C-alpha positions in Angstrom: 9.9 -11.6 42.6 8.5 -12.3 39.0 7.4 -10.2 36.8 4.2 -8.1 36.6 1.5 -8.5 34.5 -1.2 -6.6 33.5 -4.0 -7.9 33.0 -6.6 -5.4 32.7 -9.1 -5.9 29.4 -8.2 -4.3 26.3 -10.1 -1.3 25.0 -11.1 -3.8 21.9 -13.0 -5.9 24.5 -14.2 -2.9 27.1 -16.2 -1.3 23.5 -17.2 -4.8 22.7 -15.0 -5.8 20.0 -15.3 -5.4 16.5 -18.7 -3.8 16.1 -17.6 -1.0 18.1 -14.9 -0.7 15.7 -16.7 -0.8 12.4 -19.5 1.7 14.1 -16.6 4.1 14.6 -15.5 3.5 11.5 -18.8 4.3 9.3 -19.4 7.3 11.3 -16.3 8.8 10.1 -16.6 7.8 6.4 -19.8 9.1 6.5 -18.3 13.1 7.1 -15.3 11.8 5.2 -17.7 10.9 2.1 -19.0 14.7 2.2 -16.0 16.6 3.1 -14.2 18.5 0.2 -10.9 18.5 1.5 -10.3 14.7 2.4 -12.7 12.7 -0.4 -10.6 13.4 -2.5 -7.5 11.9 -0.9 -9.0 8.2 -1.7 -8.0 7.0 -4.6 -11.0 5.0 -4.8 -13.1 7.4 -3.5 -16.4 7.8 -4.0 -16.0 4.1 -2.5 -15.2 3.9 0.6 -15.2 0.1 0.9 -10.9 -0.6 1.5 -10.3 2.7 3.0 -12.9 1.5 5.9 -11.8 -2.3 5.9 -8.5 -1.4 6.4 -9.0 1.3 8.9 -11.6 -0.7 10.4 -8.7 -3.3 11.2 -6.4 -1.0 11.7 -7.7 0.8 15.2 -9.4 -3.0 16.5 -5.9 -4.3 16.4 -4.6 -1.3 17.8 -6.7 -1.5 20.9 -6.2 -5.0 21.2 -7.8 -7.2 19.0 -6.9 -9.4 16.1 -4.5 -8.8 14.3 -5.9 -9.1 10.5 -4.6 -5.9 9.7 -1.2 -7.4 10.0 -1.9 -10.1 8.6 -3.6 -8.9 5.3 -1.3 -5.4 5.3 1.9 -6.5 7.0 3.6 -3.3 9.5 1.4 -0.4 9.2 4.0 2.0 8.8 1.5 5.0 9.0 3.7 7.8 7.9 5.1 6.0 4.9 1.3 4.7 3.8 0.2 8.6 3.9 3.5 10.1 2.3 1.8 10.5 -1.1 -1.2 12.2 0.1 -0.7 15.7 1.5 -1.2 15.6 4.8 -1.5 19.5 6.1 -2.9 21.3 9.3 -6.3 21.4 7.1 -6.4 17.8 6.4 -4.9 17.0 10.0 -8.0 19.2 11.1 -10.4 17.9 8.8 -9.7 14.3 9.4 -10.1 15.5 13.7 -13.2 16.9 12.9 -14.7 13.9 11.5 -13.2 11.3 14.2 -13.7 13.4 16.8 -17.7 13.3 15.7 -17.6 9.7 15.3 -16.3 9.0 18.9 -18.4 11.3 20.6 -21.3 9.9 18.5 -20.4 5.9 18.6 -19.3 6.3 22.5 -22.8 8.1 23.7 -24.7 5.5 20.8 -23.2 2.4 22.5 -23.0 3.5 26.5 -19.2 2.8 26.5 -17.3 2.8 29.5 -16.3 6.4 31.4 -12.9 7.1 29.6 -13.0 5.9 26.3 -13.8 9.1 24.3 -10.2 10.5 25.6 -8.4 7.5 25.8 -9.2 7.5 21.8 -8.7 11.1 20.8 -5.2 11.3 23.2 -4.2 8.2 20.5 -5.8 9.9 17.7 -4.9 14.0 18.4 -1.1 13.3 18.1 -1.1 10.7 15.9 -3.2 12.8 12.9 0.0 15.6 13.8 2.7 12.7 13.2 0.7 12.3 9.6 1.5 15.8 8.6 4.1 15.5 5.6 4.0 19.3 4.7 6.6 20.4 7.2 9.4 20.7 3.9 12.1 19.1 6.3 13.6 16.4 4.2 12.6 12.9 5.9 15.6 10.8 6.0 17.0 8.4 7.9 20.3 9.0 7.0 22.8 10.2 10.0 23.4 13.5 9.5 26.9 14.9 7.9 29.5 16.3 10.6 
């Protein structure tokens, strides 16, 4: 018996491709642009053009679209890329407020298929938690000594 191949269309294609992710990121950054907690974390602010570009490409690639992010930036290495910035519970929560609002807005405006908003948030919530770096625990790849 041969291998089973998943032939279901990726979320990227189910939502209509790049225009969906561009709209999602635009809606997200509209919130970030006025957020007193998050905006100062962006080195290029108030110009968020670069951040918009990177997030759009990352999300499109993650959800099954073109690999432009990888071609331009290499492996995402999300924790490493966010490590220079303090990401605690407040920052995580503010990020999720804006992303949840963007998901709700863009999914409603574009009449996306049933379940897409939940699928997106099922990724965003644990990922936002994963990027926290305020635990005080040392982060090391070294094996603990015995």
